[in-house]
N, C-alpha and C positions, 0 to 999 in steps of 0.2 A: 399891053396884054402878054407880050412875050416875056417881059420881065417877071411877071407873076408866075409864068409857067415853069420857070427854072427851079424855084424852091419846091414846087409840087413834085417835079421829077426827082429831085434830090431826096425829098421826104419818102417817096415810094422806094427809092433805092436803099435808103437807110432802113426802112421797114423790112424790105426783102432780105437784107443782110442779117437783121436781127432774127427773123424767122428761120433763116438757114442756120444761123449759129445756135438757136434754140433747138432745132432739129438735131444738129450734131451733138449737142450736150445731152439731149434726152436719149439718143441712141447709145451714147457712151454709158449712161447710167443704166440703160436697159440691158445691154449685153455684158456690162462689166462683171457681174457675179458669175457669168458662165465662161469668161475668157480663160482659155487654156484647158477647158474640159474637152472630153472626147466628142460629145454631141454638140457642144457649142450652144448657139442660140436656139437649136432645136429643142433644148430643155424647156423653153418657154411654152411649147406645145405639148411635149411629152409629159411633163410634170403634172399639169392639171388633169390629164386623162388618167395617169397612174393614181393620183390622189382620189379621183372620183371612183375608180375601180376598187380601191381599198375600202373606201367608205361603203360602197354598195355591198361588197362581200362581207365585211365585218358586221355592219349594222343591220343589213337586210337579210343576209343568208345565215350568218352565225348566230347573232343575238335576236333575230326576228323582231327588231324594234320597229315601232310604228309611231307616226307623228300624231295620228288621231284625226285624219281627214275623212274617214269613212271607209266603206267597203271597196271603193275604187282605188285605194292605196295598194299598189302591187310591189313587185320586186324592184328595188332601186329607187322607189319614191322617197323613202326616208333619206337616202344618200343624196338625192338631187336637192331636196329641201335644205338639208344641212349644208351642202356645198354651195348652194345658191346664197345662203345667208353669210357664208364666209367671204364671198367676193367683195362686197362693199367694205367690210371691216378690214380685209387684207389690203385693199387699195389705200384706205386711210392710214392704216398701221405702217405699211411699207413707206409711204411718202413722208409721214411725220417722223418716223425713226431716222430716215436718211437726212431729213431737214435739220436735225440737231447738230450735224457737223458739216453741212454743205458749204457754209461760209468758211469755217475753220480749216477745212481741207483744201481750200482754194485761196489761200492767203496771197499768193502771187498775183491773182486776178483782182483782188480787192484793192491793191495798191495802184492799179492802173486806172487813171481818171476816166478814160474813154470807155472802159468796159461796163456794160449794163448789168449791174449786180442782180437786178430783178429776174434775170434769166436763170440764175442758179436754182432758186426754189422751184421755178416753173419747169425746169428740166427734170427735176425729181418727180414732180406731179405727173408730167407727161409719161415718164418711164413706168410709173405705177399704173397709169391709165392704160398703157399698152398691155400690161399683164392682166388687168381687169377685163379688157375686151376679149383677150384670148380665152380667159376662163369663162366668160359669158358665152362665147361661141361654143365652147366645150359643153356647157349646160344645154344649149339649144340642140346640139347634135345628139347628146345622150338622151335628152327628153324625147327626141324624135324616134330614136331606136328603142328605148325602153317603154315609153308611154304611147307611142304611135300618135304623137301630137305634132301638128305641122303649123300651128298658128304662131304668129309673133307680130305684135303691134308696136312698131318702132315709135310712132307718135305718142302712144300711151307710156312707153318706156322712157322717152326723152326727159320729161320733167324730173323724174327720179334720178336719172343720171346727172342732170344739171345740178340738182341739189347736192349730190355727193361731191361733185367737182368743186362747187362753190365752198362747201364746208371744209373740204380738204385744203383748198387754196388758202382760205383764211387762217386755218390752224398752222399750215406749213410756213407761211410768211412770218407769222408771229413767232413761231418756234425757232426758225432760222435766225431771226434777229436777236431774240432774247438769249439764245444759247451763246452768242458771242460775248455777252456781258456777264452771264452767269454760267460758268462751265459745268456746274453740277446739275444744270437743268435737264440734261439728257437722261440722267438717272431717274429724275422725277417723272419725266415723260414716259419712260418704260413702265413705271408703276401705274401711272394714270391709264396707259393703254391696256394694261392687264385688267384694271378695274372696269374700263369701258367694255372689254370683251364679255365679262360676266354680267354686266348691266345691260347688255344688248341681247334680245331674243334670237340668238344664233343657234345654239344647241338645244333650245327648248322653246315651245310655243308660248305666246304671251298668256294664254289661258291657264298655263301651268303655275303661274305666279298667283299666290293668294290675293283675293280681291282687295283686301285692305292695304296691300303693298304694291298693287299694280300701278298706282299713280306715279310711283317712282320712275317707271319706264318712260313716262311722258316728259320727264326732264332731260332725257337722253335724245339729242338731235339725230342720232344714228338709228333709233328705233323705227320711226316712220319710213326711213330710207330702206332698211332691210325688209320691212313689211311689204312695201310697194314694189321693191325689187323682185321679191318672190312672186307677188301677185301678177306682175307684168310678164315674167319669164315662164312661170309654171302654169298659170291659169288663163292667160290671155285676156283677163278682165280689165276693164278701164279702171285706172287708179282712183281711189277715193279723193274727191275734190278737197275736202277739208284737210286731209292728211298731207296731200301734195302741197297745198298752199302754205300750211304751217311749216313744212319742211323747207320750201323755197324761201320763205321769209326769214327763218332763223339762219339758214345757210348763207343767204345774201348778206345779212347783218354781220355774220362771222367773217365773211370775205372782205367786206368793206373795212372792218376794224383791223383785221390782220394785215391787209395790204397797206393801210394808212400808217400803222405802227412801223412797218418795214421801211416805208418811204421816209418817215420822220426820223428814224434812227440810223439809217445806213451811212450817213456822213460821218458818224462817230466810229465806224468799224475800224478805220485806219488807225485812229488814236488808241483803241483798245488792243488791236493786234500788233 
């Protein structure tokens, strides 16, 4: 019995080391863009508040724009709806763009046999996750101040968050691997992300799309995520079961395919690099 206990302890130690290494890598990715700046990591909190204030002032106060949710739509509502839609897209966009060169920028680690390469894309995803959670907290605070709404159902929000994480994970692992073999893929990804932005109901309601073209949005896996993200944060209503299940299924499939591709191809990284 004691002989069996030793590998278990070693396995736990190895897992702890990997988690600690993942945390270190993710923190480096998270604070890297702000290194050397005056405010430092405080920008991660200050920037979302500043952006939300600009949205509220420009769209609500200056242009008097409305989303069309009824008479209850007051000052700042349009900015909150807009900003809330940006969070899932920004999370995916930030992680995927960084994934295009996460392997290429760590060639020295690729040559080390003992280094777990799967931690590199994971660190990028975690860093984007930190930013998304800070922005989500900003939305909740602003919603409380502007709309006097104090509700938040974490259980209802979790499936949508899980869908976004799974979808982003699958795409990031595939992109991180494929970019090693095709260096121009990063440029293609930038174009695809721009198309994804306009094909996702972030700056416009789904109802604004003509009925005959609205089916196109259903092919976008980010559409139900943005829809339910807003629903959970701004209305406190329970997510639509069909929408959540579709989102979870497509995101899980993307995750499995992306990670499987990365695992299958990572041994060839050394030969290419």
